[in-house]
N, C-alpha and C positions, 0 to 999 in steps of 0.2 A: 336897782342894782345892776352892775355890769359884770361881764365875764371877760377873761383874757382869751379872746378868740384869735384865729389866724388872721381874720380881717382887721382886727384892732392892732395886732402886731405889725402888719404890713403898713397900716396907716401911720404908726409911730416909727416906722423904719424908712420913711421917705428920704432921709439923709443917706441911706445905703441903697438907693434905687429899689426900695421895697423888697430887697432880698433878705431872707432870714437865715439861710444856711451858714453864712459867714458873718452874721451880725455880731458886733462886739459891745455895743452900747445901746440901751433903750431906756426911755423914761415913760412910765405909765402912772402919772400922778393925777390926783383929783378926778378919778373916774368912777368912784364908788365901787371899786373892786372888792369883792368879799372873799375871793379864793385865789391862791397862786396855782396856776395850771398852764399846761401846754408849752411853757418855756423850755422844759426839758425835752420836748418833742421837736420843736421848730428852731430853737435858738441855743444849741448846745455849746456854742463858742462865745457866749456872753462873758464880758469882763466887768462891765459896769451895769448894774440893774437898780433903777430908781423907782420905788413903789410907794413913796411917801404920800401921806394925806389921802388914804383910802380907808376902808373898814375891814381890812384883812384880819381874821381871827386866829389863823394858824400858819406857822412856818412849815410849808410842805412842798413836795415836788421840786426841791432845790438840790438834792444830793448829786444829781447827774451833771450839774453845772461845775465841772472840775476846773474850768479856767476863770471862774468868777473871782474878781479881786475886790470889788466894792459893792456892798449891798445896803441900800437905804430903805428902811421900813419905818421911818419916823411917822408919828401921827397915825397910828393904826390901833387895832383892838387886840393886840397880841399879849397873852398872859405868861408865856414861857418861851425861852429861846431853845429851839430844837431844829432838827432836820438839816443841819449844815455840816455834819461830821465829816462827810466826804468831799466837801468843797475845799480841796487841798490848796488852792491858790488864794483863798479869801484872806485879805489883809485888814479890811476895814468894815465894821458893821455899825450902822446907826439905828438905834432903837429908841430914839428920843420920843418922849410923851407917848408911851404905850401903857400897858397894865401889868407889867411883870412885877409880881408881889413877892413877899417873903415866903409864902407857901410854895412858890415855884422857883425860888432862887437857887436851891441846891441842885435841882434838875437842870436848870439853865447853866450852872457852873460845870456840871458833868459834861454837858455838850461842848462848852467852850474849851474844856481841857483837851478835847480831841481835835481841836482846830489849831491853826498857826496864826491866829488873829493877832494883829499888832495894835489896832485902834478899836476901842469900843465906846459907844455913847449910850448911856442909860438915863440921862437927865430927864426928870419929869415922870418917871415910873414910881409906883408906890414903894418899891423896895429901897429907893434912895432916901426915904424918910428915916430909915434906921441909921443911927449914928455909926454903927460898925460896918456899914455896907461896903465902903471903899476898901477897907483893910481885908474884909472877907473875900472880896473878888481878887485883889492883887496877890493875896497869899496863896491862892490855889490855881490861878491861870498864869503860868510862868511866861507864856509867849507875849503877853501884853506889854507894850511900851508906853501906852497912855490910856487913861480912863477919863471919859467926859472932857476931853481936850486938855487934861493936865498930865504932864509927864510923870511916869513912875520911876522914882530913883531907886538905886540899889539899896540904899540904907532904909528907905521906906518899905521895900519888899521884905527885907530881913526882919524888921520890927513887926510887920504884919504876920509873918510866919511864926514869930515867937509867941504871939497872943492868939493864935488860931484856936487853940483849945478853949480858951475863955470866950472867944467870939461864937463858937458853936453852941456853947451853953446859953449865952445871951440870946442867940437866934431862936432857940426853942421857946423861950418866954415871949419874945417879940412876936413870934408866929401865933401863939395862943392869944395874945393881946389883940392882934390883927383880926383873928377869927371872931372874937367877941364884938369888936367894933363893927365888923361886917354884918353879923347877925342883928345887932342893934339897929343898923342902918336899914336893913331889909324890913324889920318889924315896924319901924317908924314910917317907912315908905308905904307899907301896906295899910297902916292906920290912916295915913293922909289920903290915900286914894279912896278908902271906904267912906270917910266923912266928907271929902270934898273932891270928887273925881274930876271936876272941870277946873280945878285950881291951876293957875299958871305960876305958882310959886317955884322958885329955883330948886331943882332936884339935884341929887348927888351926881357927880361926873363918873359914869360907869361905862363899860363897853356897850351895855344895852341902850343907855340914853344917848350915847354918842352915835350909835348905829341908827337909832330912831331919828335923830336930828339930821344925819347925813341923807337918809332916804327921803325925808321930807323936803330937804333942800333940792335933792336930785329931781323929785317929782315936780316941784315948782319950776325948776330950771327947764325941764322938758316941756311943760305946758307953755311957758313963755316962748320957747323956741318953735313949738308947733304953730303958735299964733303968728310969730314973726316970719317963719319960713316953712309953710305947709308942704311945699314941694319936696323938701328934704326927707320927709317922713313917708312919702309915697313909695310903695314897694316897686322896685325896678323889675320890669318884666323882660326876661331874656327872649331873644328872637326865637320863634318856634321853628322846629325842623320842617314841618309841613306847611304848605300854603292852604288857603281856604278850600281849594278844589281837591285837596288830598295828595297832590304831587309833592315830591321832594323839592324843597327850596334850594336854589343855588345863590350863594352870596359870598362876599368877602368884606365883612364889616371892618376888619382891622387893616385892610389894605396891604396884606402880606403877599399878594400875587402868587397864589399856589400854582404848581405845575403838575399836570397829569399826563402820563405817557402809557399808551396801550400797545405800542408797536415795537419798541426796541427789544423788549423781552417777551418771547412768545408764551412764556408760562406765568408771567407776573404782570400786574398793573403797578406802576410806580407813581407814588404821590410825593411831591417835594414842596416844602414851604419854608421860606426864609424868616426865621424868628430871631430877634436880637439875642446875641450870645449871652448877655448878662441877665436875661430874664429868667427868673426861677422856674424850674420845670413844674413845680407844684401849681403854678398858675395856668398850666396847659392841660386841657381835657381832650382826649382823643376818643372818637367813637367810630369804629369800622363796622359797616353793615354790608351784606351781600350786594346791595345795589347803590350804595352811596358811602362817602366818608365825610365826617364832620370834625372840626377842630375848634374848640373854644379857647381863646387866649385872653385872659383877664375879662372873661364874660362875653367877648365879641366873637361872633360866629363866622367861620369860614367853612363852606360846605359845597361839595361837588357831586353830581350824579355820575355813576359809572356806566360806561357803555357795555361792559361785560360783567357777568356775575362772578363774585370772588368768594373764597373761603375766609370768612371774617375771623374765625377762631384760629386759623393758621397764619394770619397776617403778622408781620414783624415790624415793630415800631422802634425807631432809633433816633437819637439826637446827637449831632456833632458837638463835642466839647470845645472845638476850636472856633467854628463859625456859628453854632447855634441852630444850624439847619435841621429841620424835621424831615425824616425819611420814613415812609411807610411802604413796605413791600407786601402786596396782596396777591396770593396765588389764584390763578384763574380756575374757575370750575371746568370750563371747556377751552383748553389751550388752543390757539390758532395753529392748525397743522401746517399751513403754507408758510407762516412766519417761522415755525419750528424747523421746517426743511431748509429755509433760507439761512437761519441761524446756524444749523448744523453744517451747511455747505461753507458758510463763512468761517466756521470754526476749523473745518478741514483745511481750507485754503490758508488760514493763519498758521496751522500746524505745519503744512508743507513749506510755507515761507520761512518759518523758524528753522526747520530742518535744513533748508537750502543755506540759510545764513550760518548755521552751525558747520555745514560742510565747507563753505567758503572760508570760514574762520580756521578750520582745521588745515585746509590746504595752505592758507597764508602762514600759519604757524609752522607747517612742515617746510615750506620754502625758506622761511626765516632761519630754521634750524640748519638746513642744508647750506645756506649762505654763511652761517656762523661757522659751521664745520670747515668749509672751504677756506675761510679767513684764518682759522686756527692752523690748518695744514700749511698755508702759505707762510704764516709767521714762524712755524717750526722749521720749515725749509730754509728760510732766510737766516734764522738763528744758527742752524747747522753750518751754513755756508760761511758765516762770520767766524765761527769757531775754527773751521778748517783753514781759513785765511790767516788767522792769528797764530797757528802753530808753525814754528820755524822749521825749515828743511834741515835734515841731518847731512853733514859732510861725509 
């Protein structure tokens, strides 16, 4: 049996550079998955989710996928349609060859009534053996445009609604008949196992037998793969933090060329590392210690010893959204007093320089205002002279 882990999701998201936060489509088929999980944690923006040909027994952990448009759960072990009421964008649901029976059809319909589903596929489910199944579905799920690949016409829907009362009565009898058949099947299966436990006779196709078959196939497949490629199943050992002599290991396995600066800031040690901007932050693990800093990117270790002791718990870790650069600011336990004095002196010099620039700017602005006032006075005097010249002398 397999689980939907973060590692599996990244493996299936290679087309999206292994990023999960903005992943819109993923296919996880034929993986012997038994449970839907972690998709609502890592892949909130999924639009297409393909989970066909697994052994999933329950529709769960889907309601937070509000952007999901197409869900394929064909060839699984699901008995009832549920857990998609809040998938407000869901347009297409494929449940081909599952185990949705008449005992769960009413609950399934109640779920579908809360969705905006346009296309539904139920071919191969036990409920489709009932002759009234199609009319029962289309009479109650108004959003549907097609069922099992066949368009629902306006006339067909009206006729189905007209006989809904009769269908509901027939359903009661059909459910009782289904229960009797199921009890009879279980009884016969029990007798068969008691009298001939090793018999290879064909047994009924049920969620249990299908699960047993898939797990057997998965085990055989894994054994063959182990024989063919034993290296694949060896546990990968991460590079250790310490060397054999107990000292802190210094390394850069990922080739990210880290930068460490103890001198520019008298109170902090600055660590920088250029990481690809599209790399998901969840693939980065940062560990700040008083005497060293280590960063694992996709399992590869970058580690540097510190010349000065720092406050690990007060350190600040940031990552640029534009460049992807990792910046770690680590406060020193014993700040360098000489550097501190130099920094303060530089700060004062910078402040004095800024004040001088402000004064020069003010003087420049004052001079410009004076020049402007002088120009205005000259213009006014010229205008007054022109007016005097234009006035005729009285005789």
